[in-house]
N, C-alpha and C positions, 0 to 999 in steps of 0.2 A: 484396539487399533487406533482409536482417536487419541488415547493417552500417549501411545507410542509416537504418533505423528506430531503431537504438540511438543514432545520431548526433543524430537529431531529438529523441529523449527527453532526451538530454544537454543539447542547446541549450535545450529547454523548461525544464528544471530550473534551468539557469544564469540564464534570463530571470526565473524566479520568485525565485531567490535574490537577484538584484541589482536588484530594482525600486527606483524612485526614492524619495526621502524623503517627498515629498508623497503618493505613491500608498500608501506604507506607513502613513501617518497614517490614511488612509481604511480600510485593512484592519483596523488595530488598533482603530479607533473602532467599526467594525462588530462586532468581537469583544467589546468591552466592553458594547455595547448588548445583545448576546445574553446576556452574563453577568448583566446587570441583570435580565433576565426569567427566565432559567433557573437561575441560581445564587443567587437570593434576595437580590441586592444591593438590590432594591426595598424591603427591610425598613427601610432608613434613613428612608424617608418617613413611615410610620406612627409610627416612633419620634420623629421631629421633631414630629409632631402631638401626641403625648402630652406631650412636654417643654414645648412651647409652651402647651398647655392648663394644665398645672400651674403654670408660672411666671406665665402671664397672670393667673390667679386670685389670685396673691399680690401682683402689682404693679399691678393695675388701679386701686386706690384711691390709688396713690402717683405713678406715672409721669406727668409733665406737670402734676401737681397742686401740688406745693410743692418747695422746693429739695432738702430731704433725700430726699424720695420720688423725685425725678427722678434723683438720683445713684445711689440704691439700685436703682431700676428699670433704669437704663442699665447698671449693673454686672451685673445678672441677665441682661439681654438679651445682653450681651457673652459671658457664660459659656455661654448657650444656643448662640450662633453658634460659639464655639470648640469646644464639645462636638460639635455637628453636623459641623463641618468636619473635626475630628480623627478621628472614627470613620468618616468616609467612606472614608479612604484609608490608614489605619494598617496594614492587612494586604494591600493590593492588590499590592504588589511582592514582599514576602517570601513570600507564599503560593504564588507561581509562579516562584520564583527559578530553579529548575532549568530550567524551560521558557524563561525569558528568556536564560539562559546558552547553551542549545542553539541558540536562534534567532539570538542574536547571532553565534555562530560560523558560522551559515549565511547571514549577510549582513544581519541586522536592524540598522537604525540606531537607536542609543539615543535620539538627539534626536527621531526620529519617534515612537518609543514613548512618550516623556515628553510630547510635544506632544499626542498622542492622549489621554493621560490628562488633560492640562490642559483640553482641550475637554470631555471626558466629565464630569470633576469640576465644571467650570463649570456645565454643565447641571444636574447633581445639586444643586449649591449654590443655583442659581436656583430650583429646585423647592422646596427646603427653606425658602428665604427667603420665597417666596410663601405657603407653607403656614403658616409662623410668623406672618406678618403677619395672615393671614386668621383664624387661630385666636385669636390674642391680641385681635384686635378683636371677635371673636365672644363672648369671655368677659368683655368689658367694658373693655378698655384704650381710653381716649379719645385718639386721635391728633388733634392740631390740624389744622385745615383747610388752611391755607396754608403752603407750603414756602418756603424761601429761594432754592433754585436752580431748582425746578420749581413749577408752580402748586399741587402737592399735597404736603403734608408726608409723607404715607405713602410716596410715591415717593422723596423724599429719604432718609427713614429706611430704606427698603428697599435703596437703593443702598449705604448704609453697612453694613447687615447682610450684604448679599451679599459685599462686599469683606472684611469680617471673617471670614465663613465660608470664603471662598475662600483667604484667606491662611493660615488654620488648616489647611485641606485640603492646601495645598502644603507646609506645615511637616510634616504627618504623612506626606505622600508621600515627603519626603526621609528622615524617620526610618525609613520602611519600606524604603528602599534600603540603609540602614545595618544593618538587622536581618537575621540569617540565617534566622530562622523567626518564625512568628506569636507564639509564646510570648514571645520576647524583645521583640517590638514592643509587645505588650500589657503587659509588665512596665515598659517605659520610659514608656508613656503617662501613667500617674497622676502621675509626677514632673513631666512636662512641664505638665500641667494645673495642678498646685499652683504651679509656678513662674509660670505666667501669672496665676494668681489673686493670689498674694502680691505680685508685683512689677508690678501694674497701675498703681500710683502714685496711685490715687485714693481707695480705700476704707480702706487701712491706712497708718498712719504709719510711715515707714521711717527707719532710722538714716541719717545722712549718707553713710556709706561705701557703702551699698547703693543709693542713689538712682540712680547711673548705669546700674544693671542694668535699669531700666525702659525704657531705649532699645532693649533687645534683646527686648522682649516685644510681641507683637501686641496684647495687652490694653491697653497704654498709649494708643496712638492710637485704639484702638477705643472705650475708655471716654470719651476726650476728645471724639470726634466725636459720640457719642450724647448726652452731657451738653450739648454745644454746641447740638445740634439740639433738645434739650429746653428750651433757653433758660434754663439753670440760673441765671445771674446775675440774671435778672429775676423769678424765682419767689419767693414769700413764704417766710419762715423761720418754722417753727411749733413746733419742738421745745421751746424754752424756755417758750413760752406754754402748750403742752400740759402740761408738767411743773407749771407754776403752777396750772393748772386742776385737776390731781389733788390739790392741796394746799388747796383752798378751805375745807375743814372743819377744817384743822389749826389749833390754837390756838397763838398766839405772844404773848410778852410784849413790849410796845412802850413805849419810853421816849421821851417827847416833851417839848419845852420850850414855854414860852409863845410864844417867837419862832416855833417851828415851826407852832403853831396859827394865829398871826396871818398868817404867810406863806401857809399853806394857804387861809385865808379871803379873802386878797387875790388869789388866783390865779383869774382869770376864764376861763382856758383849760379848766378843768374844768367840764363842763356843769352838774353838780349845784350847784357853788359859785356859778356864774353865775346860776342860777335863784334861789338863796337870796339873793344880794346884790340882786336886782332887787325883792324884796318890800318894800313900804312898811311903816314901823314902825307907822303908824296902823292898817294892816290887821291887824297882830298884836293890837292892842287890840280890834278888832272881833271877832276870833276868840275872845278872852278873854270878851267880852260874851256871845257865843252859847253858849259852853260853860258859863257860870255862870248862865244864865237861870233855872234851877230853884231856886236859893237866893237869897233876898232879900239876905242878908248878903253873899254872894259877888257878887251882882249889883251891890250898892252899891260894893264894893271894885273891881270891874271898871270901873264908870263913873268912879270916881275916878282909876284908873290911866289910863284912856283920855283923860280930861280933861287929866291931867298930860302925857301923851305928846304930845297934839295941841297943847297950849299951848307946850311947851318945844321939841319936835322938829319938829312940823308934818308935812310931807310927805317927810321924809328917807327914803331907802331903807336897808335893812340894810347894804348895801355902803358907803354914805356914813358911816353910824354906825360901822362897823368901822374905816374909815380914820381917823375922828376919834379913836377909842380908841387905835388903833395908834400915833398920833403924840403921844399924851400922854406927858409926861416921866416920870411915875411908872410908867406901863406899860412904857416903854422901859427903865427901870432894872431891871425884873423879867423881861426877855425870856429870861434864862438859867435862870430857875426851871423845874424839870422835875418830872415825875411819871410813874409807870409804871402801865400798865393792860394787861389781857389782851384779846385780840381774835383773830378768825380771819383767815386769809389772804384769804378771800372778802370779809369786811367791809372790810379795808384796800384791796383792789382797787376795791371799790365806792366807797369814800371818795375814792380818788385818781382815779377815772374809768377803768373797764376798757378802754374803747376807746383812750384816750390811752396807758395803760400798754402795751397790746398794740402800738400803733403805734411807741412808743419802742423797745420790745424788738426788734421786727422790723427797724426801720431800723438800730439799732446792730449787731445780729448780722449783718444783711445786708451792711453795710460791711466787717465784720471777715472774713467768709467769702467775700468776692468773689475770684474766680479768673479771671485774664486768659486762661488756657487754654480757658475755657468761654465766651468772648465769642461772642455770636450773630452771626457775620460769615461772609460767603462765603469770605474768605481763610482763616479757621480751618478750615472744613469741607474746602476743596480741599486744604489742606496735609495734613490727616489722611488724606484719601483717597489722596493721593500716597504717603504713608508705607506705607499698607496695600498699595498696588500694588507698591511696591518690595519689600516683604516677600514677596509672592507670586512675583515674578519671580526674586528671589534664591534662594528655596527650590527653585524649579523648576530653576534653573541648577545648584544644588548637587546636585539629584537626578540630573541628566544626568552631571555630573562623577563622582559616586560610582558610578553604574551602569556607567560606562565601564570600571571595574576589575573587573567581575563575573567576567571570565575568570580572574582570579587566585585565585578561590575554590579551596580545597584539596579541596572535596567533589567 
């Protein structure tokens, strides 16, 4: 009986040791969920809330508002996702390396172990994405209503954020398989984050030799997809106009020629000039008569001027009078005569027409800063999503390959 009992125990142990890959996935997934509750892995969620709140308050008046703000806001959101994903898994492998090595020698399939991590980390990233979207909206980020791939923009944006977070998570999972202990992993992590930040390819101008490095960063397709979904190319450009507004009280010396003045007075695209040109010359005489009514001498002079104007010029407008003067041969000969005067930037903008200047500046800068990578198209978004998915699968595969050699540890 004793021999039979020992044989049964041996068979039971062998059965436990050599369970199938799919069954092992369920076992390890259950283990990770217990660790989430009992080993404080849940702390990454309130941390995501805090980060989302801080970043959301900074970008709420920028993201989806103008071109510069959209790019800056997208970059901040990318860094939030990379930070969340990276610190989800940077220690999960190296902190239990001895346990993994022992279980691997007892029949654990590395692929099952990594797949269980992929499922668990996907759930964690999904929670963080939902929390980030909710908190940023709560603090004032105005997400557009309609999406390009779904009826809701916040869903499109959320898919992108999830893929960025998950790709970063898988990257850190791989780094964790390379690290022998948590200290090494946490030492490597800052360099990885800096590499992602610098070589995102959108915020910092890179030398030509380093541009290909952007192809190896998650932040590159991440920034492009969020900027694309923010409709970057169709947003207004405000930086240059804002700088001009800060200078409205600054005095400048302006040198103009008679030709410049005549050209300005002939430009009916400027609202103020158009209004001035529409005034009748005889109406000016009427104003002179009203202003001079208190003085009999001045009134007499005003009546004389009015009579002369009405007799010689009649119902001409100032615009017609200006055009007559501009075509005079003597005036044409003096077009190059110039003089210098002091004025403020604000007065010059008012003279030229603020709305027109703003429109010209925005259109010119908009054309110069156009970026085909940020075109608001389904093809662009799907392409960047595909790149992020490839990153996730590639890092997961590398984690399996690296961990297969865990038995060679000398420890």
